[in-house]
C-alpha distance (Angstrom), angle and dihedral (degrees) to the residues before:
residue distance angle dihedral
M1 . . .
D2 3.81 . .
A3 3.77 113.9 .
M4 3.81 116.9 -156.4
Q5 3.76 111.3 -115.0
L6 3.84 113.9 -122.4
D7 3.77 129.9 -153.8
L8 3.80 124.0 -127.3
F9 3.81 91.4 -80.4
G10 3.81 97.1 49.7
N11 3.78 95.5 -101.6
P12 3.81 121.8 129.8
A13 3.83 109.2 -88.6
P14 3.78 116.0 -117.7
P15 3.83 116.3 -105.3
P16 3.82 116.7 -98.7
P17 3.78 115.9 -93.1
P18 3.82 114.3 -89.8
T19 3.79 119.6 -102.8
V20 3.76 114.7 -116.7
R21 3.79 126.9 -164.3
V22 3.80 113.0 -126.8
H23 3.80 121.4 -167.9
Q24 3.78 117.3 -146.2
K25 3.75 115.5 174.7
E26 3.84 104.8 -59.2
K27 3.86 96.1 -19.3
V28 3.77 128.8 83.8
F29 3.81 116.4 -153.3
E30 3.77 126.5 -164.8
R31 3.80 108.3 -131.8
K32 3.78 121.5 -152.7
Y33 3.76 94.3 -168.5
P34 3.79 108.4 43.5
E35 3.78 93.1 177.2
R36 3.85 89.0 70.9
K37 3.72 115.8 83.8
P38 3.81 118.2 -120.8
R39 3.78 113.6 -101.6
K40 3.76 112.0 -103.0
V41 3.76 115.0 -127.6
K42 3.76 111.7 -137.6
A43 3.79 120.2 -127.8
T44 3.80 90.6 -122.7
S45 3.86 90.3 56.9
L46 3.78 90.5 50.8
A47 3.79 92.0 48.4
A48 3.82 91.4 49.2
R49 3.81 90.7 50.9
D50 3.79 92.1 48.6
S51 3.79 93.0 47.3
M52 3.82 90.7 56.5
R53 3.79 95.4 51.0
E54 3.77 92.5 83.1
R55 3.80 94.3 41.4
Q56 3.81 96.9 47.4
P57 3.81 97.3 78.6
I58 3.85 89.0 50.8
N59 3.81 91.4 50.0
N60 3.81 90.5 48.1
D61 3.80 91.4 53.0
R62 3.80 92.7 47.2
V63 3.80 92.9 49.0
L64 3.83 93.4 47.4
A65 3.76 92.3 48.8
Y66 3.84 91.2 48.9
I67 3.83 92.7 50.3
K68 3.85 90.5 48.8
G69 3.80 92.5 46.3
Q70 3.79 93.9 49.2
G71 3.82 94.8 41.8
G72 3.78 87.9 -122.7
A73 3.78 135.7 -14.2
T74 3.78 142.8 -173.1
R75 3.80 122.1 -113.0
D76 3.79 88.4 -107.4
A77 3.79 92.7 52.1
I78 3.82 90.8 49.6
S79 3.77 90.1 50.0
E80 3.81 91.0 51.5
G81 3.76 96.8 39.5
L82 3.79 95.7 49.7
D83 3.80 95.4 34.7
M84 3.82 89.8 -123.7
K85 3.73 127.3 140.0
I86 3.81 114.6 -105.2
Q87 3.84 86.6 -122.0
S88 3.81 87.5 65.3
V89 3.80 95.7 41.6
C90 3.81 97.5 53.1
P91 3.83 97.7 56.8
A92 3.83 88.9 47.7
V93 3.84 89.8 51.4
V94 3.81 91.2 49.2
E95 3.76 92.3 49.8
L96 3.85 93.3 47.0
M97 3.82 90.2 48.6
K98 3.78 91.7 50.3
R99 3.79 89.5 52.2
G100 3.83 90.3 49.2
L101 3.81 93.9 -119.9
I102 3.83 95.3 120.6
E103 3.75 136.4 19.9
E104 3.76 139.8 -167.4
T105 3.81 114.2 -106.5
K106 3.78 127.3 -152.4
D107 3.83 88.1 -113.6
R108 3.77 119.4 103.0
R109 3.77 133.8 -160.1
L110 3.78 132.2 -170.4
T111 3.81 117.5 -98.7
R112 3.80 124.7 -143.4
S113 3.78 87.9 -92.2
G114 3.80 91.1 55.7
R115 3.80 96.7 -108.4
N116 3.78 127.1 126.9
A117 3.81 117.3 -105.2
Y118 3.79 131.1 -178.9
V119 3.80 118.2 -103.3
L120 3.77 116.9 -122.6
R121 3.78 119.9 -147.6
A122 3.81 135.2 -176.1
T123 3.78 117.2 -104.6
E124 3.78 126.1 -136.3
K125 3.85 92.8 -97.1
């Protein structure tokens, strides 16, 4: 038996907003709030993304080799050791983790800012 949901004042709750399909380039996103306009992606953002597509495999290889060579490293240590910006290290780490080539351990090390960060290590793959 379906009971009608009531709001705080005992009135029937309004139905949830409809889902609308929004096309953006090649992707289709389900939108919960169709009254909001889709975010426009600037041409400079698209150009930056496209420029990194050819560099990303190189960054991935460098990061993996560094982690293997050090026996584990934090993202900050990789950034410092390879003289790469953290904004380049993090996408490489995410990609390597998705492929199962590295994993986060429970170990932590201090970063240059004095905060704890998880140590990444290469898997057996």
